[in-house]
A tleap script that builds the chain and sets N, CA, C and O, in Angstrom:
source leaprc.protein.ff14SB
mol = sequence {
  NMET ASP LEU GLY LYS ARG ASP PRO GLN GLY
  TYR TYR VAL ILE VAL ALA LYS ALA GLU ALA
  LYS GLU LEU VAL GLY GLU GLY LEU ILE GLU
  GLU VAL GLY ASP CYS VAL VAL ILE ARG ILE
  LYS SER LYS SER ARG ALA GLN LYS LEU LEU
  ARG LYS LEU GLN SER ARG GLY LEU LEU CYS
  CTHR
}
set mol.1.N position { 31.562 -18.865 94.707 }
set mol.1.CA position { 30.160 -18.438 95.059 }
set mol.1.C position { 29.694 -19.425 95.960 }
set mol.1.O position { 30.108 -20.572 95.792 }
set mol.2.N position { 28.910 -19.188 96.885 }
set mol.2.CA position { 28.219 -20.017 97.854 }
set mol.2.C position { 26.593 -20.165 97.516 }
set mol.2.O position { 25.927 -19.278 96.982 }
set mol.3.N position { 26.165 -21.271 97.873 }
set mol.3.CA position { 24.674 -21.404 97.740 }
set mol.3.C position { 23.780 -20.581 98.418 }
set mol.3.O position { 22.715 -20.207 97.926 }
set mol.4.N position { 24.246 -20.232 99.735 }
set mol.4.CA position { 23.347 -19.396 100.544 }
set mol.4.C position { 22.203 -20.223 101.232 }
set mol.4.O position { 22.298 -21.450 101.261 }
set mol.5.N position { 21.293 -19.681 101.699 }
set mol.5.CA position { 20.210 -20.292 102.478 }
set mol.5.C position { 19.198 -20.870 101.470 }
set mol.5.O position { 19.205 -20.607 100.267 }
set mol.6.N position { 18.319 -21.694 102.100 }
set mol.6.CA position { 17.183 -22.291 101.162 }
set mol.6.C position { 16.113 -21.054 101.166 }
set mol.6.O position { 16.160 -20.048 101.876 }
set mol.7.N position { 15.203 -21.375 100.251 }
set mol.7.CA position { 14.128 -20.482 100.131 }
set mol.7.C position { 13.037 -20.943 101.035 }
set mol.7.O position { 13.201 -21.981 101.677 }
set mol.8.N position { 11.823 -20.181 101.147 }
set mol.8.CA position { 10.923 -20.598 102.274 }
set mol.8.C position { 10.348 -22.014 101.943 }
set mol.8.O position { 9.895 -22.682 102.872 }
set mol.9.N position { 10.342 -22.519 100.640 }
set mol.9.CA position { 9.856 -23.792 100.293 }
set mol.9.C position { 10.794 -24.877 100.433 }
set mol.9.O position { 10.470 -26.025 100.127 }
set mol.10.N position { 11.992 -24.570 100.899 }
set mol.10.CA position { 13.096 -25.519 101.173 }
set mol.10.C position { 13.968 -25.841 99.946 }
set mol.10.O position { 14.584 -26.904 99.871 }
set mol.11.N position { 14.002 -24.965 99.055 }
set mol.11.CA position { 14.862 -25.173 97.762 }
set mol.11.C position { 16.035 -24.347 97.854 }
set mol.11.O position { 16.013 -23.321 98.534 }
set mol.12.N position { 17.175 -24.755 97.149 }
set mol.12.CA position { 18.313 -23.884 96.997 }
set mol.12.C position { 18.072 -23.382 95.667 }
set mol.12.O position { 17.601 -24.139 94.818 }
set mol.13.N position { 18.375 -22.058 95.372 }
set mol.13.CA position { 18.045 -21.240 94.247 }
set mol.13.C position { 19.291 -20.821 93.629 }
set mol.13.O position { 20.117 -20.151 94.249 }
set mol.14.N position { 19.465 -21.227 92.329 }
set mol.14.CA position { 20.564 -20.764 91.497 }
set mol.14.C position { 20.047 -20.057 90.286 }
set mol.14.O position { 19.213 -20.594 89.556 }
set mol.15.N position { 20.571 -18.745 90.034 }
set mol.15.CA position { 20.175 -18.019 88.854 }
set mol.15.C position { 21.210 -18.153 87.765 }
set mol.15.O position { 22.364 -17.821 88.037 }
set mol.16.N position { 20.936 -18.579 86.626 }
set mol.16.CA position { 21.855 -18.897 85.591 }
set mol.16.C position { 21.306 -18.351 84.232 }
set mol.16.O position { 20.128 -18.072 84.006 }
set mol.17.N position { 22.371 -18.246 83.354 }
set mol.17.CA position { 21.934 -17.903 81.930 }
set mol.17.C position { 21.018 -19.020 81.203 }
set mol.17.O position { 21.071 -20.214 81.501 }
set mol.18.N position { 20.262 -18.535 80.319 }
set mol.18.CA position { 19.277 -19.450 79.641 }
set mol.18.C position { 19.923 -20.764 78.998 }
set mol.18.O position { 19.271 -21.802 78.887 }
set mol.19.N position { 21.229 -20.647 78.591 }
set mol.19.CA position { 21.990 -21.827 78.041 }
set mol.19.C position { 22.125 -22.874 79.055 }
set mol.19.O position { 22.269 -24.016 78.619 }
set mol.20.N position { 22.106 -22.696 80.405 }
set mol.20.CA position { 22.220 -23.586 81.431 }
set mol.20.C position { 21.128 -24.623 81.545 }
set mol.20.O position { 21.314 -25.648 82.200 }
set mol.21.N position { 19.889 -24.355 80.863 }
set mol.21.CA position { 18.822 -25.361 80.904 }
set mol.21.C position { 19.272 -26.642 80.408 }
set mol.21.O position { 18.700 -27.638 80.851 }
set mol.22.N position { 20.215 -26.786 79.550 }
set mol.22.CA position { 20.613 -28.139 79.001 }
set mol.22.C position { 21.331 -28.866 80.041 }
set mol.22.O position { 21.235 -30.093 80.061 }
set mol.23.N position { 22.088 -28.215 80.967 }
set mol.23.CA position { 22.930 -28.800 82.020 }
set mol.23.C position { 22.082 -29.278 83.143 }
set mol.23.O position { 22.522 -30.165 83.874 }
set mol.24.N position { 20.857 -28.747 83.353 }
set mol.24.CA position { 20.136 -29.157 84.520 }
set mol.24.C position { 19.343 -30.542 84.404 }
set mol.24.O position { 18.408 -30.669 83.612 }
set mol.25.N position { 19.725 -31.444 85.143 }
set mol.25.CA position { 19.007 -32.759 84.994 }
set mol.25.C position { 17.739 -32.836 85.700 }
set mol.25.O position { 16.784 -33.482 85.269 }
set mol.26.N position { 17.731 -32.120 86.880 }
set mol.26.CA position { 16.511 -32.208 87.667 }
set mol.26.C position { 16.378 -30.772 88.440 }
set mol.26.O position { 17.286 -29.943 88.493 }
set mol.27.N position { 15.275 -30.647 88.943 }
set mol.27.CA position { 14.937 -29.408 89.752 }
set mol.27.C position { 13.758 -28.668 89.061 }
set mol.27.O position { 13.268 -29.125 88.028 }
set mol.28.N position { 13.316 -27.550 89.622 }
set mol.28.CA position { 12.301 -26.819 89.109 }
set mol.28.C position { 12.955 -25.644 88.194 }
set mol.28.O position { 13.897 -25.010 88.669 }
set mol.29.N position { 12.552 -25.388 87.097 }
set mol.29.CA position { 13.220 -24.232 86.317 }
set mol.29.C position { 12.199 -23.315 85.832 }
set mol.29.O position { 11.198 -23.709 85.233 }
set mol.30.N position { 12.449 -22.084 86.090 }
set mol.30.CA position { 11.532 -20.967 85.617 }
set mol.30.C position { 12.404 -20.033 84.754 }
set mol.30.O position { 13.465 -19.603 85.207 }
set mol.31.N position { 11.967 -19.708 83.500 }
set mol.31.CA position { 12.565 -18.730 82.670 }
set mol.31.C position { 12.184 -17.215 83.160 }
set mol.31.O position { 11.025 -16.871 83.390 }
set mol.32.N position { 13.263 -16.404 83.282 }
set mol.32.CA position { 13.017 -15.031 83.684 }
set mol.32.C position { 13.990 -14.055 82.721 }
set mol.32.O position { 15.176 -13.832 82.964 }
set mol.33.N position { 13.324 -13.583 81.708 }
set mol.33.CA position { 14.178 -12.868 80.834 }
set mol.33.C position { 15.264 -13.544 80.316 }
set mol.33.O position { 15.006 -14.653 79.846 }
set mol.34.N position { 16.632 -13.100 80.269 }
set mol.34.CA position { 17.688 -13.773 79.813 }
set mol.34.C position { 18.233 -14.947 80.701 }
set mol.34.O position { 19.125 -15.683 80.278 }
set mol.35.N position { 17.649 -15.110 81.996 }
set mol.35.CA position { 18.188 -15.942 82.774 }
set mol.35.C position { 17.084 -17.034 83.171 }
set mol.35.O position { 15.907 -16.887 82.841 }
set mol.36.N position { 17.524 -18.102 83.877 }
set mol.36.CA position { 16.594 -19.068 84.382 }
set mol.36.C position { 16.896 -19.272 85.968 }
set mol.36.O position { 18.029 -19.240 86.449 }
set mol.37.N position { 15.748 -19.478 86.668 }
set mol.37.CA position { 15.908 -19.690 88.078 }
set mol.37.C position { 15.725 -21.191 88.216 }
set mol.37.O position { 14.731 -21.751 87.754 }
set mol.38.N position { 16.733 -21.864 88.883 }
set mol.38.CA position { 16.808 -23.259 89.154 }
set mol.38.C position { 16.728 -23.488 90.691 }
set mol.38.O position { 17.517 -22.950 91.467 }
set mol.39.N position { 15.713 -24.329 91.087 }
set mol.39.CA position { 15.497 -24.650 92.343 }
set mol.39.C position { 15.641 -26.129 92.591 }
set mol.39.O position { 14.960 -26.943 91.969 }
set mol.40.N position { 16.581 -26.498 93.553 }
set mol.40.CA position { 16.968 -27.753 93.831 }
set mol.40.C position { 16.917 -28.113 95.289 }
set mol.40.O position { 17.484 -27.412 96.128 }
set mol.41.N position { 16.222 -29.231 95.611 }
set mol.41.CA position { 16.085 -29.632 97.083 }
set mol.41.C position { 17.474 -30.120 97.722 }
set mol.41.O position { 17.813 -29.788 98.858 }
set mol.42.N position { 18.223 -30.916 96.909 }
set mol.42.CA position { 19.276 -31.553 97.445 }
set mol.42.C position { 20.653 -30.541 97.534 }
set mol.42.O position { 20.955 -29.880 96.541 }
set mol.43.N position { 21.355 -30.470 98.611 }
set mol.43.CA position { 22.392 -29.541 98.777 }
set mol.43.C position { 23.634 -29.960 97.856 }
set mol.43.O position { 24.263 -29.203 97.117 }
set mol.44.N position { 23.856 -31.360 98.061 }
set mol.44.CA position { 24.913 -31.730 97.315 }
set mol.44.C position { 24.778 -31.577 95.719 }
set mol.44.O position { 25.762 -31.245 95.058 }
set mol.45.N position { 23.645 -31.806 95.176 }
set mol.45.CA position { 23.429 -31.697 93.744 }
set mol.45.C position { 23.412 -30.150 93.333 }
set mol.45.O position { 23.737 -29.744 92.217 }
set mol.46.N position { 22.991 -29.356 94.384 }
set mol.46.CA position { 22.906 -27.872 94.014 }
set mol.46.C position { 24.438 -27.361 93.925 }
set mol.46.O position { 24.848 -26.585 93.062 }
set mol.47.N position { 25.121 -27.858 94.838 }
set mol.47.CA position { 26.666 -27.440 94.921 }
set mol.47.C position { 27.283 -27.968 93.501 }
set mol.47.O position { 27.829 -27.171 92.738 }
set mol.48.N position { 27.175 -29.223 93.221 }
set mol.48.CA position { 27.677 -29.699 91.950 }
set mol.48.C position { 27.297 -28.869 90.704 }
set mol.48.O position { 28.149 -28.566 89.868 }
set mol.49.N position { 26.039 -28.519 90.600 }
set mol.49.CA position { 25.469 -27.715 89.545 }
set mol.49.C position { 26.173 -26.367 89.580 }
set mol.49.O position { 26.725 -25.892 88.587 }
set mol.50.N position { 26.131 -25.788 90.739 }
set mol.50.CA position { 26.655 -24.411 90.844 }
set mol.50.C position { 28.212 -24.442 90.520 }
set mol.50.O position { 28.701 -23.494 89.904 }
set mol.51.N position { 28.962 -25.464 90.905 }
set mol.51.CA position { 30.416 -25.549 90.310 }
set mol.51.C position { 30.470 -25.516 88.863 }
set mol.51.O position { 31.210 -24.771 88.220 }
set mol.52.N position { 29.514 -26.498 88.294 }
set mol.52.CA position { 29.536 -26.734 86.798 }
set mol.52.C position { 29.205 -25.375 86.063 }
set mol.52.O position { 29.853 -24.994 85.089 }
set mol.53.N position { 28.286 -24.766 86.534 }
set mol.53.CA position { 27.680 -23.457 85.844 }
set mol.53.C position { 28.772 -22.416 86.072 }
set mol.53.O position { 29.023 -21.655 85.138 }
set mol.54.N position { 29.461 -22.300 87.241 }
set mol.54.CA position { 30.496 -21.240 87.561 }
set mol.54.C position { 31.617 -21.456 86.595 }
set mol.54.O position { 32.056 -20.505 85.947 }
set mol.55.N position { 32.141 -22.769 86.458 }
set mol.55.CA position { 33.250 -22.990 85.561 }
set mol.55.C position { 33.149 -22.635 84.081 }
set mol.55.O position { 34.087 -22.314 83.351 }
set mol.56.N position { 31.819 -22.747 83.744 }
set mol.56.CA position { 31.465 -22.574 82.261 }
set mol.56.C position { 30.948 -21.020 82.161 }
set mol.56.O position { 30.538 -20.580 81.087 }
set mol.57.N position { 30.986 -20.330 83.184 }
set mol.57.CA position { 30.587 -18.972 83.074 }
set mol.57.C position { 29.066 -18.587 82.711 }
set mol.57.O position { 28.697 -17.594 82.085 }
set mol.58.N position { 28.343 -19.523 83.209 }
set mol.58.CA position { 26.824 -19.505 82.913 }
set mol.58.C position { 25.975 -18.884 84.205 }
set mol.58.O position { 24.749 -19.003 84.224 }
set mol.59.N position { 26.599 -18.299 85.150 }
set mol.59.CA position { 25.872 -17.748 86.170 }
set mol.59.C position { 25.423 -16.252 85.954 }
set mol.59.O position { 26.258 -15.431 85.575 }
set mol.60.N position { 24.203 -15.911 86.172 }
set mol.60.CA position { 23.858 -14.586 86.032 }
set mol.60.C position { 24.127 -13.734 87.303 }
set mol.60.O position { 24.013 -14.227 88.425 }
set mol.61.N position { 24.448 -12.578 87.118 }
set mol.61.CA position { 24.949 -11.772 88.198 }
set mol.61.C position { 24.028 -10.668 88.437 }
set mol.61.O position { 24.264 -9.848 89.324 }
savepdb mol mol.pdb
quit
């Protein structure tokens, strides 16, 4: 899975399961039903988090 483009405010957006909140060290987090929306400015940190969440099966589809 790829990060994709930034949102209009300049954040990379990752949608993950609610359990992923414990793994997120920084960034903006919004709860949306069973998932959380994580917004991160740094591309490298967003990529690392995305890989970590993907390997643990915590991404929402």
